[in-house]
C-alpha positions as CSV (number, residue, x, y, z in Angstrom):
1,M,90.5,88.3,102.5
2,E,93.7,87.6,104.7
3,I,94.6,91.5,105.4
4,E,91.2,91.9,106.7
5,K,91.6,90.0,109.4
6,Y,94.6,92.1,111.0
7,I,92.6,95.3,110.2
8,V,89.8,94.4,112.4
9,A,91.9,92.6,114.5
10,T,91.8,94.4,118.3
11,D,95.3,95.5,119.8
12,S,94.9,92.4,121.8
13,E,94.2,90.1,119.4
14,L,97.5,91.3,117.2
15,V,99.3,91.0,120.2
16,D,98.5,87.3,120.7
17,M,99.1,86.7,117.0
18,V,102.7,88.2,117.3
19,L,103.1,85.8,120.5
20,E,102.2,82.8,118.2
21,G,104.7,83.9,115.5
22,D,103.0,86.0,113.2
23,S,105.3,88.9,112.2
24,R,102.4,90.7,109.9
25,A,100.2,91.2,113.0
26,F,103.2,93.3,114.5
27,E,103.8,95.2,111.2
28,H,99.8,96.2,111.7
29,L,100.6,97.2,115.4
30,F,103.7,99.4,114.2
31,N,101.1,100.9,111.9
32,R,98.7,102.0,114.1
33,Y,101.1,103.4,116.6
34,G,103.9,104.4,114.7
35,G,102.5,107.6,112.9
36,A,101.5,109.1,115.8
37,L,104.4,108.8,117.8
38,R,106.5,109.7,115.0
39,Q,104.3,113.0,114.9
40,L,105.0,113.6,118.7
41,Y,108.5,112.8,118.8
42,L,108.6,115.4,115.7
43,Q,107.1,117.8,117.9
44,R,109.8,117.0,120.9
45,T,112.8,116.9,118.9
46,G,112.2,120.1,116.7
47,Q,111.6,118.2,113.5
48,K,114.5,116.4,113.8
49,S,113.8,113.4,111.6
50,D,116.9,111.1,112.1
51,D,116.5,111.6,115.8
52,T,112.7,110.8,115.7
53,D,113.5,107.7,113.3
54,D,115.8,106.4,115.7
55,L,113.6,106.7,118.6
56,I,110.5,105.0,116.8
57,Q,112.7,102.4,115.7
58,E,114.0,101.9,119.2
59,I,110.3,101.8,120.9
60,F,109.3,99.0,118.4
61,I,112.3,97.0,118.8
62,K,112.0,97.4,122.5
63,A,108.2,96.6,122.5
64,F,108.9,93.6,120.2
65,L,111.4,92.4,122.9
66,N,108.9,92.9,125.7
67,L,105.5,91.8,124.1
68,S,105.1,88.9,126.5
69,S,105.2,91.3,129.7
70,Y,102.5,93.2,128.0
71,N,100.0,93.6,130.7
72,R,96.7,93.6,129.1
73,R,94.6,95.2,132.3
74,Y,96.0,98.5,130.3
75,A,95.5,99.3,126.8
76,F,98.2,98.5,124.4
77,G,98.2,102.2,123.4
78,Q,99.2,103.1,126.7
79,W,101.9,100.4,127.0
80,I,103.5,101.6,123.9
81,Y,103.5,105.3,124.8
82,T,104.9,104.2,128.3
83,I,107.8,102.5,126.4
84,A,107.8,106.0,124.0
85,K,108.0,108.2,127.2
86,N,110.7,106.4,128.8
87,T,112.7,106.2,125.7
88,F,112.3,109.9,125.3
89,I,113.5,110.8,128.8
90,D,116.4,108.2,128.0
91,Y,117.1,110.3,125.0
92,V,116.8,113.5,126.7
93,R,119.3,112.3,129.1
94,K,121.6,111.2,126.9
95,R,121.7,114.8,125.7
96,R,121.8,116.6,128.9
97,D,124.1,115.6,131.8
98,D,122.5,118.0,134.3
99,I,119.2,116.8,134.4
100,S,118.8,116.3,138.3
101,I,117.0,113.1,139.8
102,E,115.5,115.4,142.3
103,G,112.4,117.2,142.4
104,S,112.3,120.9,141.7
105,H,112.7,121.9,145.2
106,G,115.5,119.3,146.1
107,E,113.1,116.6,147.5
108,Y,113.4,113.4,146.8
109,V,111.7,111.8,143.7
110,R,110.0,108.5,144.5
111,Q,111.8,105.6,142.5
112,P,109.1,103.4,140.6
113,A,109.1,99.4,142.1
114,S,111.6,97.3,140.3
115,L,110.6,96.3,137.0
116,A,112.9,93.3,137.0
117,P,111.1,90.6,134.9
118,N,110.4,87.3,136.4
119,P,111.8,83.9,135.5
120,E,109.4,83.2,132.4
121,E,109.3,86.8,131.2
122,N,113.4,86.0,131.1
123,I,113.2,83.1,129.1
124,I,110.4,84.9,126.7
125,R,112.7,88.0,126.3
126,A,115.6,85.6,125.5
127,Q,113.8,84.2,122.8
128,R,112.5,87.5,121.5
129,Q,116.3,88.8,121.5
130,S,117.2,85.1,119.8
131,Q,114.3,86.2,117.2
132,L,115.8,89.9,116.6
133,E,119.7,88.3,116.2
134,Q,117.9,85.9,113.5
135,Y,116.5,89.4,111.9
136,L,119.8,90.9,112.1
137,D,121.6,88.0,110.8
138,M,119.2,88.5,107.6
139,M,121.1,91.8,107.3
140,T,123.5,92.8,105.2
141,P,126.8,93.1,106.9
142,K,126.7,96.9,106.6
143,Y,123.8,97.6,107.7
144,R,123.8,95.6,110.6
145,Y,127.0,96.9,112.0
146,L,125.3,100.6,111.8
147,I,122.4,99.0,113.4
148,E,124.8,97.8,116.4
149,L,126.3,100.9,116.2
150,R,123.5,103.2,116.8
151,F,121.2,101.2,118.6
152,F,123.2,98.8,121.0
153,K,126.4,100.7,121.7
154,D,124.0,104.2,121.5
155,L,127.0,105.8,119.6
156,T,125.6,109.4,118.0
157,Y,125.8,110.4,114.3
158,E,129.1,112.1,114.8
159,E,130.6,109.3,116.5
160,I,129.5,106.8,114.1
161,S,131.2,108.9,111.2
162,E,134.1,109.5,113.1
163,E,134.8,105.6,113.8
164,L,134.0,104.8,110.5
165,G,135.7,107.7,108.5
166,L,133.2,108.5,106.6
167,P,131.0,112.0,106.1
168,M,127.9,112.6,108.1
169,G,125.5,112.5,105.1
170,T,126.7,109.3,104.2
171,I,126.2,107.9,107.9
172,K,122.4,109.4,108.2
173,T,121.6,108.0,104.5
174,Q,123.0,104.2,105.8
175,I,121.3,104.1,109.1
176,H,118.6,105.4,107.4
177,R,118.6,102.5,104.7
178,A,119.6,100.3,107.7
179,R,116.2,100.9,109.5
180,L,114.8,100.5,106.3
181,E,116.1,97.0,105.8
182,L,115.5,96.0,109.6
183,A,111.9,96.9,109.4
184,K,111.6,94.6,106.5
185,K,113.2,91.8,107.9
186,M,110.6,92.3,111.0
187,G,107.7,92.5,108.7
188,M,107.2,96.3,109.6
189,E,106.3,98.9,107.0
190,Y,108.6,101.7,107.8
191,E,107.3,105.3,106.4
192,D,109.9,106.5,104.5
193,K,109.5,110.0,105.6
């Protein structure tokens, strides 16, 4: 049975399959880690499922685009958790302008070494970006536009509601449907919770 090869595959094997163009392998990576990350985010966001769902989608888009830079010296779970942690930090910073980059006693916080990609990673990232663009091109135009507003322009639900002149509930529902459609195009099973 073909599904069995995905179930028994290690994370590293699934990554190899994805890099070879197998989107079902990415779906299995998503299923392995999406639920645990969702629960973690629900705890951290105070049960705000809209924000949590947005964050989970953002994590897996980032993971998909940067999969070629995954360092196999580390467990895939550590890598995806690092992406999740950094995504959550960005989320908090967007909501709080008063977060200081200094330590609690005013000391300088050492910045990490540059994570700038090398030329090969730039090419691979461009290919992944192109693949994501293909998925977006397959989407219903209104849903693609909502994905662009929410994830690429980083607009809040309120800002999108105001820009489109639609009620907040309608925006939330449509963005949820847009996420489901994108996940389906990318070959991921998106939990509808």
